Structures are given as structure tokens and as C-alpha cells.
C-alpha positions as CSV (number, residue, x, y, z in Angstrom):
1,M,31.2,-3.6,20.4
2,H,32.8,-0.1,20.4
3,I,30.7,2.4,18.6
4,L,31.3,6.1,17.7
5,L,28.2,8.3,17.4
6,P,29.2,11.7,16.0
7,T,26.4,14.3,16.5
8,G,25.8,18.1,16.6
9,S,25.2,20.2,19.6
10,A,21.5,20.7,18.6
11,T,20.9,16.9,19.1
12,A,23.6,16.0,21.5
13,A,21.3,15.5,24.5
14,I,19.0,13.1,22.6
15,V,22.0,11.1,21.2
16,K,23.6,10.9,24.7
17,A,20.3,9.7,26.3
18,A,19.9,7.0,23.6
19,A,23.5,5.9,24.1
20,E,23.1,5.7,27.9
21,R,20.2,3.3,27.5
22,F,22.5,0.8,25.7
23,R,25.6,1.2,27.8
24,S,25.2,-2.4,29.1
25,R,25.1,-3.8,25.6
26,Y,27.7,-1.6,23.8
27,D,30.7,0.6,24.5
28,I,29.5,3.9,23.0
29,D,31.3,7.2,22.6
30,V,29.3,10.3,21.6
31,A,31.3,13.1,19.9
32,V,29.9,16.6,19.3
33,T,31.3,17.9,16.0
34,G,29.6,21.2,15.5
35,D,26.1,22.6,15.6
36,I,24.4,20.3,13.1
37,A,25.0,16.5,12.8
38,S,24.3,16.4,9.1
39,F,27.2,18.9,8.4
40,L,29.8,16.3,9.5
41,A,32.8,16.4,7.1
42,P,34.8,13.3,6.2
43,G,38.0,14.9,7.5
44,D,36.5,15.5,10.9
45,L,35.4,11.9,11.1
46,I,38.8,10.6,10.2
47,E,40.2,12.7,13.1
48,L,37.7,11.2,15.5
49,L,38.4,7.6,14.4
50,S,42.2,7.7,14.0
51,G,44.2,5.8,16.6
52,R,41.1,4.3,18.3
53,D,39.7,0.8,18.3
54,Y,36.2,1.5,17.0
55,D,34.2,-1.3,15.4
56,M,31.9,1.1,13.6
57,A,30.8,4.7,13.4
58,I,27.1,5.6,12.9
59,V,26.6,9.0,11.4
60,S,23.4,11.0,10.9
61,G,21.2,9.7,8.2
62,M,20.9,13.4,7.0
63,C,24.6,13.5,6.1
64,T,25.1,14.0,2.3
65,A,28.9,13.5,2.3
66,S,30.5,10.2,1.2
67,F,32.5,8.4,3.9
68,A,34.1,5.8,1.6
69,D,37.5,7.4,1.9
70,V,37.1,7.4,5.7
71,E,36.6,3.7,5.7
72,R,39.6,3.1,3.4
73,E,41.9,5.3,5.6
74,T,40.8,4.1,9.0
75,G,39.5,0.6,8.4
76,V,36.4,1.5,10.4
77,P,33.0,0.9,8.7
78,V,30.8,4.0,8.6
79,Y,27.0,3.3,8.6
80,R,24.1,5.7,8.1
81,G,22.0,6.2,11.3
82,P,18.5,7.5,11.3
83,R,17.6,10.8,9.8
84,H,16.1,12.0,13.1
85,A,18.0,11.7,16.4
86,A,14.7,10.7,18.1
87,D,14.8,7.4,16.2
88,L,18.4,6.5,17.3
89,A,17.2,4.4,20.3
90,L,15.0,2.2,18.0
91,I,18.1,1.5,15.8
92,L,20.4,0.7,18.7
93,G,17.8,-1.7,20.0
94,V,18.1,-3.9,16.9
95,L,21.7,-3.3,16.0
96,D,22.7,-6.8,17.1
97,R,20.2,-8.3,14.7
98,I,20.6,-6.3,11.6
99,R,23.4,-4.8,9.4
100,L,22.9,-1.1,8.7
101,S,23.4,0.4,5.3
102,K,26.3,2.6,4.3
103,T,24.2,4.7,1.9
104,I,20.6,4.5,3.1
105,P,19.4,6.2,6.3
106,A,18.8,3.6,9.0
107,D,15.1,4.4,9.5
108,D,14.4,4.0,5.8
109,F,16.6,0.9,5.6
110,L,15.1,-0.8,8.6
111,T,11.6,-0.1,7.4
112,E,12.3,-1.6,4.0
113,T,14.2,-4.6,5.5
114,R,11.2,-5.3,7.8
115,R,8.8,-5.0,4.9
116,K,10.7,-7.4,2.8
117,E,11.0,-9.9,5.7
118,A,7.2,-9.6,6.3
119,C,6.5,-10.3,2.6
120,R,8.9,-13.2,2.7
121,R,7.1,-14.7,5.7
122,V,3.7,-14.3,4.1
123,A,4.9,-16.0,0.9
124,L,6.5,-18.9,2.9
125,R,3.4,-19.5,5.0
126,E,1.3,-19.5,1.8
127,A,3.6,-22.0,0.1
128,E,3.3,-24.3,3.1
129,A,-0.4,-23.9,3.7
130,G,-3.0,-26.5,2.9
131,A,-6.2,-25.6,1.0
132,D,-9.8,-26.7,0.7
133,F,-9.4,-26.4,-3.1
134,V,-7.4,-24.5,-5.7
135,I,-8.7,-22.1,-8.4
136,R,-6.2,-21.8,-11.3
137,G,-3.2,-22.1,-9.0
138,V,-4.7,-20.0,-6.2
139,K,-5.3,-21.7,-2.9
140,I,-8.8,-21.2,-1.3
141,G,-9.5,-21.9,2.3
142,G,-7.7,-24.4,4.5
143,G,-4.8,-22.7,6.2
144,S,-4.0,-20.5,3.2
145,R,-4.0,-16.7,3.2
146,M,-7.4,-14.9,2.8
147,K,-7.7,-14.1,-0.9
148,V,-8.6,-10.7,-2.4
149,L,-11.4,-10.8,-5.0
150,A,-11.6,-7.5,-6.9
151,E,-14.7,-6.6,-8.9
152,I,-14.9,-4.6,-12.1
153,M,-18.5,-3.4,-12.3
154,D,-20.3,-3.3,-15.7
155,A,-17.3,-4.9,-17.4
156,H,-19.1,-4.8,-20.8
157,R,-19.0,-1.0,-20.8
158,R,-15.3,-0.8,-20.3
159,G,-13.2,-0.2,-23.3
160,D,-10.0,-0.9,-21.4
161,I,-11.0,-4.1,-19.6
162,A,-7.7,-5.9,-20.2
163,D,-5.7,-3.0,-18.8
164,E,-8.0,-2.7,-15.8
165,V,-7.7,-6.5,-15.0
166,R,-3.9,-6.3,-15.3
167,R,-3.9,-3.3,-13.0
168,F,-5.9,-5.2,-10.3
169,F,-3.7,-8.2,-10.5
170,A,-0.6,-5.9,-10.3
171,E,-2.0,-4.2,-7.2
172,G,-2.6,-7.5,-5.3
173,A,-5.9,-9.0,-6.4
174,D,-5.8,-12.8,-6.3
175,I,-9.0,-13.1,-8.4
176,V,-10.6,-10.5,-10.7
177,D,-14.3,-10.6,-11.0
178,L,-16.2,-9.2,-14.1
179,G,-19.6,-7.9,-13.1
180,F,-22.4,-7.6,-15.7
181,G,-25.6,-5.5,-15.3
182,F,-29.1,-6.2,-16.5
183,D,-28.4,-4.6,-19.9
184,A,-25.6,-7.1,-20.7
185,A,-26.1,-9.8,-23.3
186,P,-24.3,-13.1,-23.7
187,G,-22.3,-11.7,-26.6
188,D,-21.0,-8.9,-24.2
189,V,-19.8,-11.5,-21.8
190,E,-18.1,-13.6,-24.5
191,R,-16.4,-10.5,-25.8
192,C,-15.0,-9.4,-22.4
193,F,-13.6,-12.8,-21.5
194,A,-12.2,-13.2,-25.1
195,A,-10.2,-10.0,-24.5
196,L,-8.6,-11.7,-21.5
197,E,-7.5,-14.9,-23.1
198,D,-3.8,-14.2,-22.6
199,L,-4.1,-13.6,-18.9
200,D,-3.2,-16.5,-16.5
201,G,-4.8,-15.2,-13.3
202,P,-8.2,-16.5,-12.0
203,L,-11.2,-14.7,-13.4
204,A,-14.8,-14.7,-12.0
205,V,-18.1,-13.8,-13.5
206,D,-20.6,-11.8,-11.4
207,T,-24.2,-12.2,-12.5
208,Q,-27.2,-14.2,-11.5
209,D,-28.5,-14.5,-15.1
210,P,-28.0,-18.2,-16.2
211,L,-27.5,-17.1,-19.9
212,L,-24.6,-14.8,-18.9
213,I,-23.1,-17.4,-16.6
214,A,-23.2,-20.0,-19.4
215,A,-21.5,-17.5,-21.8
216,A,-18.6,-17.0,-19.3
217,L,-18.0,-20.6,-18.5
218,P,-15.4,-21.4,-21.2
219,R,-13.0,-19.1,-19.3
220,A,-14.5,-18.1,-15.9
221,D,-12.9,-20.0,-13.0
222,L,-15.5,-18.8,-10.4
223,V,-19.2,-17.9,-10.6
224,L,-20.9,-15.3,-8.4
225,S,-23.7,-15.9,-7.3
226,L,-25.8,-19.1,-7.2
227,H,-29.1,-19.5,-5.5
228,E,-32.3,-21.5,-5.9
229,G,-33.3,-19.4,-8.9
230,N,-30.4,-20.3,-11.1
231,I,-28.9,-23.5,-9.7
232,P,-31.5,-25.8,-11.5
233,V,-30.8,-24.0,-14.8
234,V,-27.0,-23.6,-14.9
235,G,-25.7,-25.7,-12.0
236,A,-24.9,-28.7,-14.2
237,A,-23.1,-26.6,-16.8
238,I,-20.9,-25.1,-14.0
239,A,-20.1,-28.5,-12.7
240,D,-19.2,-29.8,-16.3
241,A,-16.9,-26.7,-16.8
242,G,-15.1,-27.5,-13.5
243,A,-15.7,-23.9,-12.2
244,A,-16.1,-23.0,-8.6
245,A,-19.1,-21.1,-7.3
246,V,-20.1,-18.6,-4.6
247,V,-23.5,-19.5,-3.2
248,V,-25.9,-17.0,-1.5
249,P,-29.2,-17.3,0.4
250,R,-32.4,-15.9,-1.2
251,E,-35.8,-17.4,-0.7
252,R,-34.1,-20.6,0.6
253,T,-31.4,-20.6,3.2
254,L,-27.7,-20.6,2.5
255,R,-27.3,-24.2,3.7
256,E,-30.2,-25.3,1.4
257,N,-28.6,-23.6,-1.6
258,L,-25.2,-25.1,-0.8
259,A,-26.8,-28.5,-0.7
260,A,-28.5,-27.9,-4.0
261,A,-25.3,-26.7,-5.7
262,G,-23.5,-29.8,-4.4
263,E,-26.3,-32.1,-5.8
264,A,-25.8,-30.3,-9.2
265,G,-22.3,-31.6,-9.1
266,I,-20.4,-28.5,-8.2
267,S,-17.6,-29.6,-6.0
268,R,-15.8,-26.3,-5.2
269,L,-18.2,-24.1,-3.2
270,I,-17.8,-20.9,-1.4
271,A,-20.5,-19.7,1.0
272,D,-21.6,-16.0,1.1
273,P,-23.8,-15.3,4.1
274,L,-24.2,-11.7,2.8
275,L,-22.5,-9.0,4.9
276,Q,-24.8,-6.0,5.3
277,P,-23.6,-2.3,5.1
278,V,-23.4,-0.1,8.1
279,G,-26.9,0.9,9.2
280,S,-28.5,-2.1,7.6
281,G,-27.3,-4.8,9.9
282,L,-23.5,-5.0,9.6
283,V,-23.0,-6.4,13.1
284,G,-26.0,-8.7,13.1
285,S,-25.0,-10.2,9.7
286,L,-21.7,-11.4,11.2
287,S,-23.6,-14.0,13.1
288,G,-24.3,-15.8,9.9
289,F,-20.6,-16.6,9.2
290,P,-19.6,-19.2,11.9
291,A,-20.2,-22.9,11.4
292,I,-20.6,-22.9,7.6
293,P,-19.0,-26.2,6.4
294,C,-17.1,-24.6,3.4
295,P,-14.9,-21.6,2.6
296,L,-16.5,-18.3,3.4
297,F,-16.9,-15.2,1.2
298,F,-16.8,-11.8,3.0
299,G,-18.3,-8.9,1.0
300,A,-16.3,-6.0,2.4
301,G,-16.6,-3.9,-0.8
302,N,-20.2,-3.1,-0.3
303,V,-19.6,-1.9,3.2
304,V,-16.8,0.4,2.2
305,E,-18.7,1.7,-0.9
306,L,-21.7,2.7,1.2
307,L,-19.7,4.5,3.9
308,D,-18.4,8.1,3.4
309,A,-15.0,7.5,5.2
310,D,-11.5,7.0,3.9
311,S,-11.2,3.4,2.6
312,T,-7.8,2.7,4.1
313,G,-8.9,2.2,7.7
314,A,-12.3,0.7,6.7
315,N,-10.5,-1.9,4.6
316,A,-8.1,-2.7,7.5
317,L,-10.9,-3.2,10.0
318,L,-13.0,-5.2,7.7
319,A,-10.1,-7.5,6.9
320,G,-9.7,-8.0,10.6
321,M,-13.3,-8.9,11.0
322,A,-13.0,-11.3,8.0
323,H,-10.0,-12.9,9.6
324,E,-11.9,-13.4,12.9
325,V,-14.8,-15.2,11.2
326,G,-12.4,-17.3,9.2
327,A,-13.2,-16.0,5.7
328,A,-11.3,-17.5,2.8
329,V,-12.2,-14.8,0.2
330,I,-12.7,-11.1,0.8
331,F,-14.5,-9.0,-1.8
332,T,-13.4,-5.4,-2.7
333,S,-14.2,-2.9,-5.4
334,E,-13.2,0.5,-6.7
335,H,-16.6,1.6,-8.1
336,S,-16.1,5.2,-7.0
337,D,-13.4,7.8,-6.7
338,K,-13.4,7.5,-2.9
339,T,-12.6,3.8,-3.0
340,R,-9.8,4.1,-5.6
341,G,-6.9,2.1,-4.3
342,S,-9.0,-0.4,-2.3
343,V,-7.5,-3.4,-4.1
344,A,-3.9,-2.6,-2.9
345,E,-5.2,-1.6,0.5
346,M,-7.2,-4.8,1.0
347,R,-4.2,-6.9,-0.2
348,R,-2.0,-5.2,2.4
349,A,-4.7,-5.7,5.0
350,T,-5.0,-9.4,4.3
351,D,-1.2,-9.8,4.4
352,M,-1.2,-8.1,7.8
353,M,-3.8,-10.7,9.0
354,A,-1.7,-13.5,7.6
355,L,1.2,-12.2,9.7
356,M,-0.9,-12.3,12.8
357,A,-0.6,-16.1,13.2
358,D,1.7,-15.8,16.2
359,R,0.7,-12.4,17.5
360,P,-2.3,-11.1,19.5
361,Y,-2.7,-7.9,17.5
362,P,-2.0,-6.7,13.9
363,K,0.7,-4.2,14.8
364,D,4.4,-4.0,14.5
365,L,4.3,-6.6,11.7
366,G,6.6,-4.9,9.2
367,L,3.5,-4.1,7.1
368,D,0.9,-1.4,7.9
369,L,-1.8,0.8,6.3
370,L,-0.6,4.1,7.8
371,I,-0.8,6.5,4.9
372,L,-1.4,10.0,6.4
373,K,-0.8,9.4,10.1
374,E,2.5,8.4,11.8
375,K,3.0,5.4,14.0
376,R,5.0,7.7,16.3
377,R,5.8,11.4,16.1
378,R,9.4,12.5,16.1
379,R,10.3,15.1,18.7
380,E,13.3,17.0,17.5
381,P,15.1,19.6,19.7
382,P,13.6,23.1,19.5
383,L,15.0,25.6,17.0
384,E,17.5,28.1,18.3
385,Y,17.5,31.7,17.1
386,G,18.3,35.2,18.5
387,S,15.3,37.1,17.2
388,I,12.0,36.5,15.4
389,V,9.6,38.5,13.3
390,D,6.1,37.7,12.2
391,A,5.6,36.9,8.5
392,C,4.0,39.6,6.5
393,P,0.9,38.7,4.4
394,A,1.6,38.0,0.8
395,P,0.6,40.9,-1.5
396,D,-2.8,40.7,-3.1
397,E,-1.5,41.9,-6.4
398,I,0.5,39.3,-8.4
399,V,3.6,40.3,-10.3
400,Y,3.7,37.9,-13.2
401,D,7.0,36.5,-14.4
402,P,8.0,38.2,-17.7
403,L,9.0,34.8,-19.1
404,G,5.4,33.8,-19.0
405,C,3.0,31.6,-16.9
406,I,3.5,27.8,-16.4
407,R,0.4,25.5,-16.4
408,I,0.7,22.5,-14.1
409,G,-1.4,19.3,-14.2
410,I,-1.1,15.6,-13.6
411,E,-1.3,12.7,-16.1
412,E,-1.5,9.2,-14.8
413,D,1.4,9.1,-12.2
414,C,3.4,12.1,-13.7
415,I,3.5,15.8,-13.1
416,V,3.3,17.8,-16.3
417,A,4.3,21.5,-16.5
418,V,3.6,23.4,-19.7
419,H,5.5,26.6,-20.6
420,K,4.8,28.3,-24.0
421,G,3.7,25.0,-25.6
422,R,6.6,22.9,-24.3
423,A,5.8,20.4,-21.6
424,V,8.1,19.0,-18.9
425,R,7.0,15.7,-17.4
426,G,8.4,13.9,-14.3
427,K,7.5,11.8,-11.3
428,H,9.1,14.1,-8.7
429,W,8.4,17.8,-8.2
430,E,12.0,18.8,-7.8
431,D,13.0,17.1,-11.1
432,V,10.3,19.1,-13.0
433,F,11.3,22.3,-11.2
434,Y,15.0,22.1,-11.9
435,T,14.3,21.2,-15.6
436,L,12.2,24.3,-15.9
437,L,14.9,26.3,-14.1
438,A,17.7,25.0,-16.3
439,S,15.7,25.7,-19.5
440,G,15.2,29.4,-18.5
441,S,11.5,29.2,-18.0
442,L,11.3,31.4,-14.9
443,S,13.1,34.5,-13.7
444,R,11.5,35.7,-10.5
445,L,12.2,34.3,-7.0
446,D,8.5,34.7,-6.0
447,H,7.5,32.8,-9.1
448,A,10.0,30.0,-8.2
449,A,8.5,29.7,-4.7
450,Y,5.0,29.5,-6.1
451,L,6.0,26.8,-8.6
452,G,7.7,24.8,-5.9
453,K,4.5,24.9,-3.9
454,E,2.2,23.9,-6.8
455,L,4.5,21.2,-8.1
456,F,4.8,19.6,-4.7
457,K,1.1,19.8,-4.3
458,A,0.7,17.9,-7.6
459,E,3.1,15.2,-6.4
460,L,1.1,14.8,-3.2
461,A,-2.1,14.5,-5.3
462,I,-0.5,11.6,-7.2
463,R,0.8,9.9,-4.1
464,L,-2.5,10.2,-2.3
465,R,-4.7,9.5,-5.4
466,R,-6.4,12.8,-5.2
467,S,-7.4,15.3,-7.9
468,F,-5.2,18.3,-8.5
469,E,-6.2,21.9,-9.3
470,Q,-3.5,24.5,-9.8
471,D,-4.1,27.5,-7.4
472,G,-6.8,25.5,-5.7
473,P,-6.9,24.1,-2.2
474,F,-5.4,20.6,-1.6
């Protein structure tokens, strides 16, 4: 395959080194077309391609020009390479297995392609897997994927219970669990489940009170948690309803309570050996998981909730631990602000574990939980300049824009900027900024720079699920 790699002088050395690595696989020509690769003009590319037998050209992913006319005139397909020259070797390494995009930078395109392929593999394996049993269409145990059970605590106090349940399902929960505290009454349970009548997904009830369990049984598909104190009272009703149940140890052992639940007629049982939080026996409690003769429940949510650390890595590690002990269901929650997003994180983590079937480690799977850190840093060539001055401190005294101040905030997943009672709303900071600019809401360059900073900070807050305070630290 004969390939043309146009580049700029700033990145020529990196591109040439990448091309040299693949000389045995491809016939590659590197052409330097100016200082910056992204400034490549269609006319320059036509000149490079004309009269030569290239099979393709790969331009910088940072190019903004359209090369459709180049293809029509020369007959050579023009693909987008990576945005950063440092990633070119990665793209050339898989070029014989993928087809690049003509509009999307190769690094973004490859990432999305690998993600879609990983999701396809997870879905295929799940479709082919056997199960110990099924809860409302969701496979439990056997060779199926570990299922995410997301809890809504104090469900009877939520005015938006249906919206919250829908959100959890949308973010990847396989089962949504409604928890009820000691102040809940049977009527509260009935009201909450009645509000969810139109939902098809599996629902669980989380209470040890037999009266509350009984109130949930017309709709609840799973009951958390049974032990020797409530099995004699409500076990038969659970069996008659055909619901599944999570069994825990209390005064009697887990095995004894599992046997009692089976004797009550409950055929679909999940064993919860009770995972302990960090500092209270986390490692020791793992010894209770092996050799339990039914699907296992892994209570990761309690560990994450009682640990002041970012939930992303904690969820990934706990999903790995659950995978190693053979858990069928993993519990997560979003009780506090610090665990917001745990449902989506845990679902991604369990999908990663499902992709580990033929790999020794959960890496390079096409899916990851890298949010703030990079898998690998890009090392671009150094900047070139003739002179340099140190930046001066910004003046302490603010010069206000005569057109007035703009108040910035976030609502749900949108940035909102208010100027003189008129609000502009958008999902991307640049859209909001240019709308303000086009409407004549600002006149000073320093005010424009300030707005760009604050609007981008607001978008980051939304993306990272953090709070936002205008003029405050991020």
C-alpha cells in the first residue's frame, strides 16, 4: 500500500519516525508542506498527489479544510489521521484492520470504533450466556455478565421516584432497588411501586420489615434482605409471588438462612455474605464469598460510600474483586454527592470485567474508566519562538463592561448565562459565548476573556458532575 503523509516542519521528525517503523508493511512518503500540518490546503495536496500512484493520503486530524474536491480530482481517498503526531504510530499499527474516517480525526474515530466493538462483544456474550435463573428478563448468575443493582435510599421520601428509577436504568442499572427506612409504612411502599407500574425493568425492595416486604410483592421482583427473623413470617408469600430474594446471615449463618429460605419455597436465591467497609474487615470479609452454592451478591456501594475517595477508581477495583469471587450481582448507590455517577461507573466497570474473559488484565479492552487521567501522555514537539516575556499580573481593579455584567450558572446539563434578564442556554461553552457575542452583550476584550474562562469552567463542572461557582475556584 502506497501512503502519503503530509505534515508540517514542526512535526516532521515525529511523522518520519513513525513512518520508518512501518516501512516493511507499507510504502510511505512523508511530505513537509509548511510549518504547521493543520494548515494544509486542498490545492497543495492535489499537487502532491497528482501523477503519483498513491492508495491513500492521511492528513492531520487537526485540518479543518474539506478534501472532497481533492478526492474527485485525483481519485485518491483522503483520510483524517490523528490530531497529534505522537499518535500516528498507533494508527499505522492498525491500519490494515480498520478503515479510517474522512471527517473524524483517527484517534477519536478509533476510540469510538473500539468502544462500539467492545459493547457489541459484551452484548453478544450476554446473549449466548447461560444463567442460574432470570428476573424479569435479566439473567442472573451462570455465565452471564455481573448485574448492577442500584439502590434509591428512602424511596418513600422521593417526590420524583419514577424519574430517578428511569435515570438509573438509562445509566446502566440492571435492577433498581427501592430502599425503605424505619419510618416507612406499607402504604408508602404501595404508593412508590404504583408510581412505577409502566416500567418494565426489574425492581427490588430493600427492607427487612415483613409488612413492607408484603406490600411490595405485587410488583417487586427481588427482595433484600431475608434472614431468620423474617423468613418464617414472609417467606411463603415471597415464594407464592414468584419473587427472588437476597439472603444474609444474622444470628444464624448464611447457609442456614439459605436453607430456610429454600424450605419456605423460594426457588431463586442470591447469597450476600456481607462485604465490610474499609477499616471494618473488607479483606477478611472476602473469605466468606467462595463455595456458596448459589449466585453471590457483592455490596460494593457500602464500601464506596464510607470511603472519602473518588468513586471511579473505587468502583473499578471493587468490580474487579467481585469478578474474582464470582459475584452475580453487584450493589451500588448514589446516596451522597461524592458517589454521584456511581451507577454509570459500575456498569462500565462490570462491562470491563465481562470483556476480560480471554485476557489476563482489564486493560486495552476498548472500554475504560479513565476520566481525569490519560492512558498515555502525548509528547508534541516543543514550541518555537524568537523571544519571550513573562506575563504581567492581572490588575487588581476590575474594569466593568459598560454593557453590564453576565451571571453564569448551570441547570441540569446546560450552561445558563443571564444578561439583563435575558438568559442564553447551551450545552457547550463556545455556543453560549458566541450567542452572547452575536447579541451584543459584551464589548470589552478582557470581559470576553473572562467569560470564556468562566463558561468553560461551567462546562467542565457539568462534565465532571461538580458544583459550579462563578468567580470561585474549580
